DRENDO-1510 file (C-alpha; in Angstrom, 1 decimal, always signed):
<recs>
REC; n; res; u; v; w
REC; 1; MET; +36.2; -66.7; -21.4 .
REC; 2; SER; +35.4; -64.4; -24.4 .
REC; 3; PRO; +37.3; -61.2; -25.1 .
REC; 4; ALA; +34.2; -59.2; -24.1 .
REC; 5; GLN; +33.9; -61.1; -20.7 .
REC; 6; LEU; +37.6; -60.6; -20.1 .
REC; 7; ARG; +37.3; -56.9; -20.8 .
REC; 8; GLN; +34.5; -56.6; -18.2 .
REC; 9; ALA; +36.6; -58.6; -15.7 .
REC; 10; PHE; +39.5; -56.2; -15.5 .
REC; 11; GLU; +38.8; -53.1; -17.7 .
REC; 12; HIS; +38.2; -51.0; -14.6 .
REC; 13; ASP; +41.6; -52.1; -13.1 .
REC; 14; LEU; +43.4; -51.2; -16.3 .
REC; 15; ILE; +41.8; -47.7; -16.5 .
REC; 16; ARG; +42.5; -47.1; -12.8 .
REC; 17; ALA; +46.2; -48.1; -13.3 .
REC; 18; GLY; +46.6; -45.3; -15.9 .
REC; 19; ARG; +47.9; -45.5; -19.5 .
REC; 20; GLY; +47.6; -48.9; -21.3 .
REC; 21; THR; +51.2; -49.8; -20.7 .
REC; 22; ARG; +52.8; -53.2; -20.1 .
REC; 23; ARG; +52.9; -52.6; -16.3 .
REC; 24; ALA; +49.3; -51.4; -16.1 .
REC; 25; LEU; +48.1; -54.4; -18.1 .
REC; 26; ALA; +50.0; -56.8; -15.9 .
REC; 27; GLU; +48.6; -55.3; -12.7 .
REC; 28; ALA; +45.1; -55.4; -14.1 .
REC; 29; VAL; +45.4; -59.1; -14.8 .
REC; 30; ARG; +46.8; -59.7; -11.3 .
REC; 31; GLU; +43.9; -57.9; -9.7 .
REC; 32; ALA; +41.4; -59.8; -11.9 .
REC; 33; VAL; +42.9; -63.1; -10.6 .
REC; 34; ARG; +43.1; -62.0; -7.0 .
REC; 35; THR; +39.4; -61.0; -7.0 .
REC; 36; GLY; +38.2; -64.2; -8.7 .
REC; 37; HIS; +37.2; -62.5; -11.9 .
REC; 38; LEU; +39.7; -64.8; -13.7 .
REC; 39; ALA; +39.5; -68.2; -12.2 .
REC; 40; PRO; +42.4; -70.8; -12.2 .
REC; 41; GLY; +42.5; -72.5; -15.6 .
REC; 42; THR; +40.9; -69.6; -17.4 .
REC; 43; ARG; +42.2; -69.3; -21.0 .
REC; 44; LEU; +43.2; -65.7; -21.9 .
REC; 45; PRO; +42.9; -64.3; -25.4 .
REC; 46; SER; +45.9; -64.4; -27.6 .
REC; 47; SER; +48.2; -61.4; -27.4 .
REC; 48; ARG; +47.1; -60.4; -30.9 .
REC; 49; GLN; +43.4; -60.5; -30.0 .
REC; 50; LEU; +43.8; -58.7; -26.7 .
REC; 51; ALA; +45.9; -56.0; -28.2 .
REC; 52; ALA; +43.3; -55.4; -30.8 .
REC; 53; ASP; +40.5; -55.4; -28.2 .
REC; 54; PHE; +42.3; -52.8; -26.0 .
REC; 55; GLY; +44.0; -50.8; -28.8 .
REC; 56; LEU; +47.5; -51.7; -27.6 .
REC; 57; ALA; +50.7; -52.7; -29.4 .
REC; 58; ARG; +50.9; -56.5; -29.6 .
REC; 59; ASN; +54.4; -56.5; -28.1 .
REC; 60; THR; +53.1; -54.7; -25.1 .
REC; 61; VAL; +50.6; -57.5; -24.4 .
REC; 62; ALA; +53.1; -60.2; -25.2 .
REC; 63; ASP; +55.6; -58.7; -22.8 .
REC; 64; ALA; +53.0; -58.3; -20.0 .
REC; 65; TYR; +52.0; -62.0; -20.5 .
REC; 66; ALA; +55.7; -63.0; -20.3 .
REC; 67; ASP; +56.1; -61.1; -17.1 .
REC; 68; LEU; +53.1; -62.8; -15.5 .
REC; 69; VAL; +54.3; -66.2; -16.7 .
REC; 70; SER; +57.7; -65.7; -15.1 .
REC; 71; GLU; +56.0; -64.5; -11.8 .
REC; 72; GLY; +53.8; -67.6; -11.7 .
REC; 73; TRP; +50.4; -66.0; -12.4 .
REC; 74; LEU; +50.0; -67.5; -15.8 .
REC; 75; THR; +51.1; -70.6; -17.7 .
REC; 76; ALA; +51.9; -70.8; -21.4 .
REC; 77; ARG; +52.1; -74.0; -23.4 .
REC; 78; ARG; +52.5; -74.4; -27.2 .
REC; 79; GLY; +49.1; -75.4; -28.5 .
REC; 80; SER; +47.3; -74.7; -25.3 .
REC; 81; GLY; +47.5; -70.9; -25.2 .
REC; 82; THR; +47.9; -68.7; -22.1 .
REC; 83; LEU; +46.0; -69.7; -18.9 .
REC; 84; VAL; +45.6; -68.6; -15.3 .
REC; 85; ALA; +47.9; -70.8; -13.2 .
REC; 86; ASP; +46.0; -73.7; -11.5 .
REC; 87; ARG; +47.6; -73.1; -8.2 .
REC; 88; MET; +46.5; -69.5; -7.9 .
REC; 89; ILE; +44.3; -68.8; -4.8 .
REC; 90; THR; +41.6; -66.2; -5.5 .
REC; 91; ARG; +39.3; -64.4; -3.1 .
REC; 92; PRO; +35.7; -63.6; -4.1 .
REC; 93; PHE; +34.9; -60.1; -5.2 .
REC; 94; LEU; +32.9; -58.4; -2.5 .
REC; 95; ALA; +30.5; -55.8; -3.8 .
REC; 96; PRO; +29.5; -53.0; -1.5 .
REC; 97; SER; +26.5; -53.9; +0.6 .
REC; 98; ALA; +23.2; -52.0; +0.0 .
REC; 99; ALA; +23.3; -50.8; +3.6 .
REC; 100; GLU; +26.7; -49.1; +3.1 .
REC; 101; PRO; +26.9; -47.9; -0.6 .
REC; 102; ARG; +30.3; -46.9; -1.8 .
REC; 103; GLY; +31.0; -43.2; -1.7 .
REC; 104; ALA; +28.5; -42.6; +1.1 .
REC; 105; PRO; +30.5; -42.3; +4.4 .
REC; 106; HIS; +28.9; -41.4; +7.7 .
REC; 107; ARG; +28.5; -37.7; +8.4 .
REC; 108; ASP; +31.4; -36.9; +10.6 .
REC; 109; LEU; +30.8; -34.2; +13.3 .
REC; 110; ILE; +33.5; -35.4; +15.7 .
REC; 111; PRO; +35.6; -32.4; +16.9 .
REC; 112; GLY; +39.3; -32.0; +16.2 .
REC; 113; ASN; +39.7; -31.9; +12.4 .
REC; 114; PRO; +39.3; -29.2; +9.7 .
REC; 115; ASP; +37.7; -29.4; +6.3 .
REC; 116; LEU; +40.4; -31.2; +4.4 .
REC; 117; ALA; +38.6; -30.5; +1.1 .
REC; 118; ALA; +39.5; -26.9; +1.6 .
REC; 119; PHE; +43.2; -27.5; +1.9 .
REC; 120; PRO; +44.9; -24.8; -0.4 .
REC; 121; ARG; +46.4; -27.3; -2.8 .
REC; 122; ALA; +47.3; -24.9; -5.6 .
REC; 123; ALA; +48.8; -22.3; -3.2 .
REC; 124; TRP; +50.7; -25.0; -1.3 .
REC; 125; LEU; +52.1; -26.4; -4.5 .
REC; 126; LYS; +53.3; -23.0; -5.6 .
REC; 127; ALA; +55.0; -22.5; -2.2 .
REC; 128; THR; +56.6; -25.9; -2.5 .
REC; 129; ARG; +58.1; -25.1; -5.9 .
REC; 130; ARG; +59.4; -21.8; -4.7 .
REC; 131; ALA; +60.8; -23.2; -1.5 .
REC; 132; LEU; +62.5; -26.1; -3.2 .
REC; 133; ALA; +64.1; -23.9; -5.8 .
REC; 134; ALA; +65.5; -21.5; -3.2 .
REC; 135; ALA; +66.6; -24.2; -0.7 .
REC; 136; PRO; +70.3; -24.7; -0.2 .
REC; 137; ASP; +71.7; -28.1; -0.8 .
REC; 138; ASP; +72.3; -28.8; +2.9 .
REC; 139; ALA; +68.6; -28.3; +3.6 .
REC; 140; LEU; +68.2; -31.9; +2.4 .
REC; 141; GLY; +70.6; -33.3; +5.0 .
REC; 142; TYR; +69.8; -34.4; +8.6 .
REC; 143; GLY; +69.6; -30.8; +9.9 .
REC; 144; ASP; +69.3; -29.0; +13.2 .
REC; 145; PRO; +67.1; -30.9; +15.6 .
REC; 146; ARG; +65.2; -27.7; +16.3 .
REC; 147; GLY; +63.9; -27.7; +12.7 .
REC; 148; ARG; +64.7; -25.7; +9.6 .
REC; 149; PRO; +65.9; -22.1; +10.4 .
REC; 150; GLU; +63.7; -20.7; +7.6 .
REC; 151; LEU; +60.5; -22.0; +9.3 .
REC; 152; ARG; +61.6; -21.0; +12.8 .
REC; 153; ALA; +62.3; -17.5; +11.6 .
REC; 154; ALA; +59.0; -17.3; +9.8 .
REC; 155; LEU; +57.1; -18.6; +12.9 .
REC; 156; ALA; +58.8; -16.2; +15.2 .
REC; 157; ALA; +57.6; -13.2; +13.1 .
REC; 158; HIS; +54.1; -14.7; +12.5 .
REC; 159; LEU; +53.4; -15.7; +16.1 .
REC; 160; ALA; +54.5; -12.3; +17.4 .
REC; 161; ARG; +52.1; -10.6; +15.0 .
REC; 162; ALA; +49.1; -13.0; +15.1 .
REC; 163; ARG; +49.3; -14.4; +18.7 .
REC; 164; GLY; +51.4; -12.1; +20.7 .
REC; 165; VAL; +54.1; -14.8; +21.3 .
REC; 166; TYR; +57.5; -13.5; +22.2 .
REC; 167; ALA; +60.2; -15.9; +21.1 .
REC; 168; SER; +63.4; -15.8; +19.0 .
REC; 169; PRO; +64.0; -18.4; +16.3 .
REC; 170; GLU; +66.6; -20.1; +18.5 .
REC; 171; HIS; +64.0; -20.9; +21.1 .
REC; 172; ILE; +61.5; -22.4; +18.7 .
REC; 173; LEU; +61.4; -26.2; +18.2 .
REC; 174; ILE; +59.6; -27.9; +15.3 .
REC; 175; CYS; +57.8; -31.1; +16.1 .
REC; 176; ALA; +55.4; -33.5; +14.5 .
REC; 177; GLY; +52.2; -32.5; +16.2 .
REC; 178; VAL; +51.2; -31.2; +19.7 .
REC; 179; SER; +51.2; -34.8; +21.0 .
REC; 180; HIS; +54.9; -35.1; +19.9 .
REC; 181; GLY; +55.6; -31.8; +21.6 .
REC; 182; LEU; +54.0; -33.0; +24.8 .
REC; 183; ARG; +56.0; -36.2; +24.6 .
REC; 184; ILE; +59.2; -34.1; +24.5 .
REC; 185; LEU; +58.1; -31.9; +27.4 .
REC; 186; SER; +57.1; -34.9; +29.4 .
REC; 187; GLY; +60.6; -36.2; +29.0 .
REC; 188; VAL; +62.0; -32.8; +30.1 .
REC; 189; LEU; +59.8; -32.7; +33.2 .
REC; 190; ALA; +60.7; -36.3; +34.1 .
REC; 191; ARG; +64.4; -35.5; +33.9 .
REC; 192; ARG; +63.9; -32.6; +36.2 .
REC; 193; GLY; +62.2; -34.8; +38.8 .
REC; 194; ALA; +58.7; -33.5; +38.3 .
REC; 195; LYS; +55.9; -35.6; +39.7 .
REC; 196; ASN; +52.6; -33.9; +39.2 .
REC; 197; VAL; +51.0; -32.0; +36.2 .
REC; 198; ALA; +47.7; -30.3; +36.7 .
REC; 199; VAL; +45.3; -30.6; +33.7 .
REC; 200; GLU; +41.8; -29.4; +32.9 .
REC; 201; SER; +38.8; -31.5; +34.1 .
REC; 202; TYR; +37.8; -32.0; +30.5 .
REC; 203; GLY; +40.3; -32.6; +27.8 .
REC; 204; LEU; +42.1; -35.1; +25.5 .
REC; 205; ASP; +42.9; -38.4; +27.2 .
REC; 206; ARG; +45.8; -39.1; +24.8 .
REC; 207; HIS; +47.5; -36.0; +26.2 .
REC; 208; TRP; +47.0; -37.3; +29.8 .
REC; 209; ASP; +48.3; -40.7; +28.7 .
REC; 210; LEU; +51.5; -39.1; +27.3 .
REC; 211; LEU; +52.2; -37.5; +30.6 .
REC; 212; ALA; +51.4; -40.7; +32.5 .
REC; 213; ALA; +53.7; -42.7; +30.3 .
REC; 214; ALA; +56.6; -40.4; +31.5 .
REC; 215; GLY; +55.7; -41.2; +35.1 .
REC; 216; LEU; +53.8; -38.0; +35.7 .
REC; 217; LYS; +50.6; -37.9; +37.7 .
REC; 218; THR; +47.8; -35.8; +36.2 .
REC; 219; LEU; +45.7; -33.8; +38.7 .
REC; 220; PRO; +42.4; -32.4; +37.3 .
REC; 221; LEU; +41.8; -28.7; +38.0 .
REC; 222; PRO; +38.5; -27.4; +39.5 .
REC; 223; LEU; +35.8; -26.3; +37.1 .
REC; 224; ASP; +33.1; -23.7; +37.9 .
REC; 225; THR; +30.6; -21.5; +36.1 .
REC; 226; GLN; +33.5; -19.3; +34.8 .
REC; 227; GLY; +35.4; -22.2; +33.4 .
REC; 228; THR; +38.7; -23.7; +34.6 .
REC; 229; ASP; +40.3; -22.5; +37.8 .
REC; 230; PRO; +43.9; -22.8; +36.6 .
REC; 231; VAL; +45.9; -22.2; +39.8 .
REC; 232; PRO; +47.0; -25.8; +40.7 .
REC; 233; PRO; +47.3; -27.3; +44.2 .
REC; 234; ILE; +50.5; -27.3; +46.2 .
REC; 235; GLY; +53.0; -29.9; +44.9 .
REC; 236; THR; +52.2; -29.3; +41.3 .
REC; 237; ASP; +55.2; -29.0; +39.0 .
REC; 238; ALA; +53.4; -27.9; +35.7 .
REC; 239; VAL; +50.0; -27.2; +34.4 .
REC; 240; LEU; +48.6; -28.0; +30.9 .
REC; 241; LEU; +46.0; -25.5; +29.6 .
REC; 242; THR; +44.0; -24.6; +26.5 .
REC; 243; PRO; +43.4; -21.0; +27.4 .
REC; 244; ALA; +42.3; -19.6; +23.9 .
REC; 245; HIS; +39.4; -22.0; +23.4 .
REC; 246; GLN; +39.2; -24.7; +26.0 .
REC; 247; PHE; +38.9; -28.1; +24.6 .
REC; 248; PRO; +36.2; -29.4; +24.7 .
REC; 249; VAL; +34.1; -27.0; +26.8 .
REC; 250; GLY; +34.8; -24.1; +24.5 .
REC; 251; THR; +35.3; -21.3; +27.1 .
REC; 252; ALA; +38.3; -18.9; +27.0 .
REC; 253; LEU; +40.4; -18.5; +30.1 .
REC; 254; GLN; +39.3; -15.2; +31.8 .
REC; 255; ARG; +41.8; -12.3; +32.3 .
REC; 256; ASP; +42.1; -12.5; +36.0 .
REC; 257; ARG; +42.7; -16.3; +35.8 .
REC; 258; ARG; +45.3; -15.8; +33.1 .
REC; 259; THR; +47.3; -13.5; +35.3 .
REC; 260; ALA; +46.8; -15.7; +38.4 .
REC; 261; VAL; +48.3; -18.8; +36.8 .
REC; 262; VAL; +51.3; -16.8; +35.5 .
REC; 263; ASP; +51.8; -15.4; +39.0 .
REC; 264; TRP; +51.7; -19.0; +40.3 .
REC; 265; ALA; +54.4; -20.1; +37.9 .
REC; 266; ARG; +56.6; -17.1; +38.8 .
REC; 267; ARG; +56.2; -17.7; +42.5 .
REC; 268; THR; +56.7; -21.5; +42.6 .
REC; 269; GLY; +59.0; -22.0; +39.6 .
REC; 270; GLY; +56.3; -24.1; +38.0 .
REC; 271; LEU; +55.9; -24.5; +34.2 .
REC; 272; ILE; +52.8; -23.6; +32.1 .
REC; 273; LEU; +52.2; -25.7; +29.0 .
REC; 274; GLU; +50.0; -23.7; +26.7 .
REC; 275; ASP; +48.2; -25.6; +24.0 .
REC; 276; ASP; +46.9; -22.8; +21.8 .
REC; 277; TYR; +43.9; -24.8; +20.7 .
REC; 278; ASP; +41.9; -23.0; +18.0 .
REC; 279; GLY; +43.8; -19.8; +18.8 .
REC; 280; GLU; +43.6; -18.6; +15.1 .
REC; 281; PHE; +39.8; -19.0; +15.0 .
REC; 282; ARG; +37.9; -16.5; +17.1 .
REC; 283; PHE; +34.8; -15.2; +15.5 .
REC; 284; ALA; +32.9; -12.7; +17.6 .
REC; 285; ARG; +35.8; -10.3; +18.5 .
REC; 286; GLN; +39.5; -9.8; +18.2 .
REC; 287; SER; +41.4; -12.9; +19.2 .
REC; 288; VAL; +42.9; -13.0; +22.6 .
REC; 289; GLY; +46.7; -13.1; +22.6 .
REC; 290; ALA; +48.6; -16.2; +23.8 .
REC; 291; LEU; +49.3; -16.6; +27.5 .
REC; 292; GLN; +53.0; -17.0; +26.7 .
REC; 293; GLY; +53.2; -13.2; +26.0 .
REC; 294; LEU; +52.6; -12.5; +29.7 .
REC; 295; ASP; +55.8; -14.3; +30.7 .
REC; 296; PRO; +57.9; -16.2; +28.1 .
REC; 297; ASP; +60.2; -17.5; +30.9 .
REC; 298; CYS; +57.6; -19.7; +32.5 .
REC; 299; VAL; +55.2; -20.6; +29.6 .
REC; 300; VAL; +55.8; -23.1; +26.8 .
REC; 301; TYR; +53.7; -22.3; +23.8 .
REC; 302; LEU; +52.5; -25.1; +21.6 .
REC; 303; GLY; +50.9; -24.4; +18.2 .
REC; 304; THR; +50.1; -26.5; +15.1 .
REC; 305; ALA; +49.0; -26.5; +11.5 .
REC; 306; SER; +46.7; -29.4; +12.1 .
REC; 307; LYS; +43.6; -27.2; +12.5 .
REC; 308; THR; +44.5; -24.3; +10.1 .
REC; 309; LEU; +45.8; -26.6; +7.3 .
REC; 310; ALA; +45.7; -30.3; +7.8 .
REC; 311; PRO; +46.9; -32.8; +10.4 .
REC; 312; GLY; +48.6; -34.9; +7.7 .
REC; 313; LEU; +51.3; -32.3; +7.4 .
REC; 314; ARG; +52.6; -33.3; +10.9 .
REC; 315; LEU; +53.7; -29.8; +11.6 .
REC; 316; ALA; +53.7; -28.2; +15.0 .
REC; 317; TRP; +56.0; -26.0; +17.0 .
REC; 318; MET; +57.0; -25.0; +20.5 .
REC; 319; ALA; +58.2; -21.6; +21.7 .
REC; 320; LEU; +60.4; -22.5; +24.7 .
REC; 321; PRO; +61.8; -20.5; +27.6 .
REC; 322; SER; +65.5; -20.0; +27.0 .
REC; 323; THR; +66.3; -22.2; +30.0 .
REC; 324; LEU; +64.4; -25.1; +28.5 .
REC; 325; THR; +65.5; -25.2; +24.9 .
REC; 326; GLU; +68.6; -27.3; +25.2 .
REC; 327; GLU; +66.9; -29.8; +27.4 .
REC; 328; ALA; +64.0; -30.1; +24.9 .
REC; 329; VAL; +66.5; -30.6; +22.0 .
REC; 330; ALA; +68.3; -33.3; +24.0 .
REC; 331; VAL; +65.0; -35.2; +24.6 .
REC; 332; LYS; +63.9; -34.8; +20.9 .
REC; 333; GLY; +67.2; -36.1; +19.6 .
REC; 334; GLN; +70.1; -34.8; +17.7 .
REC; 335; ILE; +68.5; -35.2; +14.2 .
REC; 336; ASP; +65.5; -33.3; +12.9 .
REC; 337; SER; +62.8; -35.9; +12.8 .
REC; 338; CYS; +60.3; -33.7; +11.0 .
REC; 339; GLU; +60.0; -33.9; +7.2 .
REC; 340; VAL; +62.1; -31.1; +5.7 .
REC; 341; LEU; +60.2; -30.3; +2.5 .
REC; 342; SER; +57.0; -29.6; +4.5 .
REC; 343; GLN; +59.0; -27.3; +6.8 .
REC; 344; LEU; +60.5; -25.3; +3.8 .
REC; 345; THR; +57.1; -25.1; +2.2 .
REC; 346; MET; +55.4; -23.9; +5.4 .
REC; 347; ALA; +58.1; -21.2; +5.8 .
REC; 348; GLU; +57.4; -20.0; +2.3 .
REC; 349; PHE; +53.7; -20.2; +2.8 .
REC; 350; ILE; +53.9; -17.9; +5.9 .
REC; 351; THR; +56.4; -15.4; +4.5 .
REC; 352; SER; +54.5; -15.0; +1.2 .
REC; 353; GLY; +51.3; -14.1; +3.0 .
REC; 354; ALA; +49.5; -17.2; +1.7 .
REC; 355; TYR; +49.0; -18.6; +5.2 .
REC; 356; ASP; +47.4; -15.4; +6.5 .
REC; 357; ARG; +45.0; -15.4; +3.5 .
REC; 358; HIS; +44.1; -19.0; +4.0 .
REC; 359; VAL; +43.4; -18.6; +7.7 .
REC; 360; ARG; +41.2; -15.5; +7.1 .
REC; 361; ALA; +39.2; -17.5; +4.5 .
REC; 362; ALA; +38.9; -20.5; +6.8 .
REC; 363; ARG; +37.8; -18.3; +9.7 .
REC; 364; ARG; +35.0; -16.9; +7.6 .
REC; 365; ARG; +33.9; -20.3; +6.5 .
REC; 366; TYR; +33.9; -21.8; +10.0 .
REC; 367; ARG; +32.1; -18.7; +11.4 .
REC; 368; ASP; +29.4; -19.1; +8.8 .
REC; 369; ARG; +29.0; -22.8; +9.8 .
REC; 370; ARG; +28.7; -22.0; +13.5 .
REC; 371; ASP; +26.2; -19.2; +12.8 .
REC; 372; ALA; +24.1; -21.6; +10.6 .
REC; 373; LEU; +24.2; -24.1; +13.5 .
REC; 374; VAL; +23.1; -21.6; +16.1 .
REC; 375; THR; +20.3; -20.3; +13.9 .
REC; 376; ALA; +19.0; -23.7; +13.0 .
REC; 377; LEU; +18.9; -24.8; +16.7 .
REC; 378; ALA; +17.1; -21.6; +17.7 .
REC; 379; GLN; +14.4; -22.3; +15.1 .
REC; 380; HIS; +14.0; -26.1; +15.5 .
REC; 381; ALA; +15.5; -27.1; +18.8 .
REC; 382; PRO; +15.2; -24.2; +21.2 .
REC; 383; LYS; +15.7; -26.4; +24.3 .
REC; 384; VAL; +19.3; -27.1; +23.2 .
REC; 385; ARG; +21.8; -24.6; +24.6 .
REC; 386; VAL; +25.0; -23.5; +22.7 .
REC; 387; ILE; +27.8; -23.3; +25.3 .
REC; 388; GLY; +31.2; -21.7; +24.9 .
REC; 389; THR; +32.9; -18.9; +23.0 .
REC; 390; ALA; +32.2; -18.3; +19.4 .
REC; 391; ALA; +35.5; -19.7; +18.1 .
REC; 392; GLY; +37.2; -22.8; +16.7 .
REC; 393; LEU; +36.0; -25.8; +14.9 .
REC; 394; HIS; +33.5; -27.1; +17.5 .
REC; 395; THR; +30.9; -26.1; +19.9 .
REC; 396; VAL; +29.1; -27.7; +22.9 .
REC; 397; LEU; +25.4; -28.2; +22.9 .
REC; 398; GLY; +23.7; -28.5; +26.3 .
REC; 399; LEU; +20.9; -31.1; +26.3 .
REC; 400; PRO; +17.9; -31.6; +28.6 .
REC; 401; THR; +18.7; -33.8; +31.6 .
REC; 402; GLY; +18.9; -37.5; +30.7 .
REC; 403; ALA; +18.8; -36.9; +27.0 .
REC; 404; GLU; +22.4; -37.6; +26.1 .
REC; 405; GLN; +22.2; -41.4; +25.5 .
REC; 406; ARG; +19.0; -41.1; +23.5 .
REC; 407; VAL; +20.5; -38.4; +21.3 .
REC; 408; LEU; +23.7; -40.5; +20.8 .
REC; 409; GLN; +21.6; -43.5; +19.7 .
REC; 410; SER; +19.5; -41.4; +17.4 .
REC; 411; ALA; +22.7; -40.0; +15.8 .
REC; 412; THR; +24.0; -43.5; +15.2 .
REC; 413; GLY; +20.7; -44.4; +13.5 .
REC; 414; GLN; +21.1; -41.3; +11.2 .
REC; 415; GLY; +24.7; -42.2; +10.3 .
REC; 416; LEU; +25.9; -39.1; +12.2 .
REC; 417; LYS; +29.1; -39.2; +14.2 .
REC; 418; VAL; +29.0; -37.0; +17.3 .
REC; 419; ALA; +30.7; -37.1; +20.7 .
REC; 420; SER; +29.3; -36.8; +24.2 .
REC; 421; LEU; +30.9; -34.2; +26.5 .
REC; 422; SER; +31.3; -36.9; +29.2 .
REC; 423; ARG; +33.7; -38.7; +26.8 .
REC; 424; TYR; +36.3; -36.1; +27.6 .
REC; 425; ARG; +36.0; -36.0; +31.4 .
REC; 426; HIS; +39.1; -36.8; +33.5 .
REC; 427; GLU; +38.5; -40.0; +35.5 .
REC; 428; ARG; +39.5; -38.2; +38.8 .
REC; 429; SER; +37.6; -35.0; +38.2 .
REC; 430; LEU; +35.3; -34.0; +41.0 .
REC; 431; ASN; +33.3; -31.8; +38.6 .
REC; 432; ALA; +30.7; -33.1; +36.1 .
REC; 433; MET; +28.9; -31.0; +33.7 .
REC; 434; ALA; +25.3; -31.7; +32.6 .
REC; 435; ASP; +24.4; -33.8; +29.5 .
REC; 436; ALA; +25.9; -32.3; +26.4 .
REC; 437; LEU; +27.2; -33.0; +22.9 .
REC; 438; VAL; +30.5; -31.8; +21.5 .
REC; 439; VAL; +29.9; -31.1; +17.8 .
REC; 440; GLY; +32.7; -30.4; +15.3 .
REC; 441; TYR; +31.6; -28.5; +12.3 .
REC; 442; GLY; +35.0; -28.5; +10.6 .
REC; 443; VAL; +35.1; -31.9; +8.9 .
REC; 444; PRO; +32.3; -31.8; +6.3 .
REC; 445; SER; +33.0; -30.2; +3.0 .
REC; 446; ASP; +31.1; -27.1; +2.0 .
REC; 447; ALA; +28.9; -29.4; -0.1 .
REC; 448; ALA; +28.3; -31.9; +2.7 .
REC; 449; TRP; +27.7; -29.4; +5.5 .
REC; 450; PRO; +24.0; -28.6; +4.9 .
REC; 451; GLN; +23.1; -32.3; +4.9 .
REC; 452; ALA; +25.1; -32.9; +8.1 .
REC; 453; LEU; +23.5; -29.9; +9.8 .
REC; 454; SER; +20.0; -31.1; +8.8 .
REC; 455; ALA; +20.7; -34.5; +10.2 .
REC; 456; LEU; +22.0; -32.9; +13.5 .
REC; 457; VAL; +18.9; -30.8; +13.8 .
REC; 458; ARG; +16.6; -33.8; +13.2 .
REC; 459; ILE; +18.1; -35.7; +16.2 .
REC; 460; LEU; +17.9; -32.7; +18.5 .
REC; 461; SER; +14.4; -31.6; +17.6 .
</recs>
């Protein structure tokens, strides 16, 4: 193999590895062997020749060759030069197919995720530096199982201001997502001898599965033209709701029903689990405060940074009734299981005002996307109905009767990921809504959103 051919074989891997160091060169050769670019028995250029070809020091190349010989990738014999070991097993290099070109993923309109390209990297990095500089040494230890006190204090103030949540830092527990919080609460309910949890007729099956895994039976609540009827049947121990922006139907729990379910909890001793889904993102009017503010003694508030920032942060929180805090801590465990640096950064991000600024900017961006979607449908697909409150990262599109499967098949053909409303229906629900799609407009970047919207309109026209 000539020096020019060898350069083509692993130049990309060398560049990808970073600077032309000994380690980078060795990894580039390994990758070229793995992919079959360098077949067993191939003679490599001399260290002098390769060093000149890549502009490296000769000793760097010689040391990289020596490392690979000692690892068994290469063999070196006096008079024969340096060769790829005969016993190396390679796999053929698979080029991207023409049908799925590299860098052209499907357009994702599945609900539940934000625009990750809009994550405030620079502001988050500044907050990380400030938080780490100010953190006491003991912050890097195992810590309080409730979470870092800096974050719990910041959340108590922020939630009171932004969501009307009433909770002291001592009664806030940090967890790694709403699902983690529900797992903890399921354990608490099971310890208390609870049997039944009422849930919305449409929702996330992974949440229902978490409850079931703790031995709790999920009972779907009735659904009518005004949304969920939240007062559960006799024998229910708790109720799980998304009152701010019901997922996936998109309605907000009406005022009289909010007070009715709180009255039920006071009267029966039942517990309300409030998943404040999309609570930060209401577009048409002032956001409605959290249900927890009506009675903090019978409502557990669950919030998360997954929609406002990114799910990869694994940051969520619960505001617990005082009578429930110690039980929840006992179920979670005696060591804080959530990554400390992210907690410290989030606390700084909130207290500095950066979080509020980011949420306001994100709210405007998602409102504009929803407005563009509504306008485009009115012009090009007037038979499609937009259902639900103007809020959040998704909306429901009502379809003509019998059109759901045809639209889903057409979406697949367009490389468009969408979800049917029926996908989220509880298996024991007695209520079934008409054909509809649940469309998430959060995932595409600002650059990709116009193309995704155009593809959606095409399949609905």
